[in-house]
C-alpha positions as CSV (number, residue, x, y, z in Angstrom):
1,Q,-10.0,5.2,-14.5
2,V,-6.3,5.4,-13.3
3,R,-5.3,2.5,-11.2
4,L,-2.0,1.1,-9.8
5,V,-1.8,-2.4,-8.4
6,E,1.4,-3.6,-6.7
7,S,2.4,-7.3,-6.4
8,G,5.4,-9.4,-5.6
9,G,5.9,-8.7,-1.9
10,G,6.5,-11.5,0.6
11,L,8.8,-12.9,3.2
12,V,12.5,-13.2,2.4
13,Q,15.7,-13.8,4.3
14,P,18.4,-11.2,4.6
15,G,20.5,-11.2,1.5
16,G,17.7,-12.4,-0.6
17,S,15.9,-10.8,-3.5
18,L,12.4,-9.9,-4.5
19,R,10.9,-8.3,-7.6
20,L,7.9,-6.0,-7.1
21,S,5.5,-5.1,-9.9
22,C,3.2,-2.2,-10.4
23,A,0.5,-2.8,-13.0
24,A,-1.0,0.4,-14.4
25,S,-4.4,0.9,-16.0
26,G,-6.2,3.9,-17.3
27,F,-3.1,5.6,-18.6
28,T,0.1,4.9,-20.5
29,L,2.7,4.3,-17.9
30,S,5.7,5.1,-20.2
31,A,4.5,8.7,-20.6
32,Y,4.8,9.5,-16.9
33,V,7.3,9.5,-14.1
34,M,6.9,6.5,-11.8
35,S,8.2,6.2,-8.3
36,W,8.4,3.6,-5.5
37,Y,8.0,4.6,-1.9
38,R,8.0,2.5,1.3
39,Q,6.6,2.8,4.8
40,A,8.0,0.9,7.7
41,P,6.0,0.3,10.9
42,G,5.9,3.5,13.0
43,K,7.8,5.5,10.4
44,E,6.8,8.0,7.7
45,R,6.5,7.0,4.1
46,E,9.9,7.5,2.3
47,W,10.9,7.8,-1.3
48,V,12.8,4.8,-2.7
49,A,13.3,5.3,-6.5
50,T,12.1,7.1,-9.5
51,I,12.2,6.4,-13.3
52,A,11.7,9.3,-15.7
53,A,9.1,9.2,-18.4
54,S,11.4,9.7,-21.4
55,G,14.8,8.3,-21.6
56,G,14.3,6.2,-18.6
57,S,16.8,7.9,-16.3
58,T,16.6,6.7,-12.7
59,N,17.3,8.0,-9.2
60,Y,17.6,6.1,-5.9
61,A,17.6,6.8,-2.2
62,D,21.1,6.4,-0.8
63,S,19.8,3.6,1.4
64,V,19.0,1.4,-1.6
65,K,21.5,2.6,-4.2
66,G,23.4,-0.3,-5.7
67,R,20.9,-2.9,-4.4
68,F,17.5,-1.8,-6.0
69,T,16.7,-1.3,-9.7
70,I,13.6,0.4,-11.0
71,S,12.5,-0.3,-14.5
72,R,9.5,-0.3,-16.9
73,D,8.0,-2.8,-19.2
74,N,6.1,-0.6,-21.6
75,A,4.5,-3.5,-23.5
76,K,2.9,-4.7,-20.2
77,N,2.3,-1.1,-18.9
78,T,4.0,-2.2,-15.7
79,A,6.8,-0.9,-13.6
80,H,9.2,-3.0,-11.5
81,L,11.4,-2.7,-8.5
82,Q,14.1,-5.4,-8.4
83,M,15.4,-5.6,-4.8
84,N,18.7,-7.5,-4.2
85,S,20.8,-7.9,-1.0
86,L,17.8,-7.2,1.1
87,K,18.3,-6.1,4.7
88,L,16.2,-6.2,7.8
89,E,15.6,-2.5,7.5
90,D,14.1,-2.9,4.1
91,T,11.0,-4.4,5.8
92,A,8.1,-2.1,4.8
93,V,4.9,-1.8,2.7
94,Y,6.0,-0.7,-0.7
95,Y,3.9,1.6,-2.9
96,C,4.1,2.7,-6.5
97,K,3.1,6.3,-7.4
98,T,2.6,8.5,-10.4
99,N,1.4,12.0,-11.0
100,Y,-1.3,11.9,-13.7
101,L,-2.4,15.2,-15.1
102,G,-1.2,16.9,-11.9
103,W,-2.9,14.4,-9.5
104,P,-1.0,11.9,-7.4
105,Y,-2.1,8.3,-7.7
106,W,-0.9,5.5,-5.3
107,G,-1.3,1.8,-5.4
108,Q,-2.6,-0.1,-2.4
109,G,0.9,-1.3,-1.4
110,T,2.6,-4.7,-1.1
111,Q,4.2,-6.0,2.1
112,V,7.9,-6.9,2.1
113,T,9.3,-8.6,5.2
114,V,13.0,-9.3,5.6
115,S,13.5,-11.7,8.4
116,S,15.7,-14.7,9.3
């Protein structure tokens, strides 16, 4: 059974950092493209970052480029999103996502709140 479980969210002040994790089970995470999305209150879910299956190439939304880093720990079958220099507008529920055998799978999300 394919499952994604996010963790690591919380409350942080502007300028602070958080590291989100996405633990995968039921498939080998390193073989698939992994992405992070986020959804702020009253807004549509938006793409944040993607890491390729092979080679590990990455892409980022302009709004997070230079501040966020997506990575994989293949030994732990886990993806991460390192978030630095957090801003108020980064407040959202963050989700990890993969497409496994043509089907999208999402985690349950983890809340990130940036507030002073």
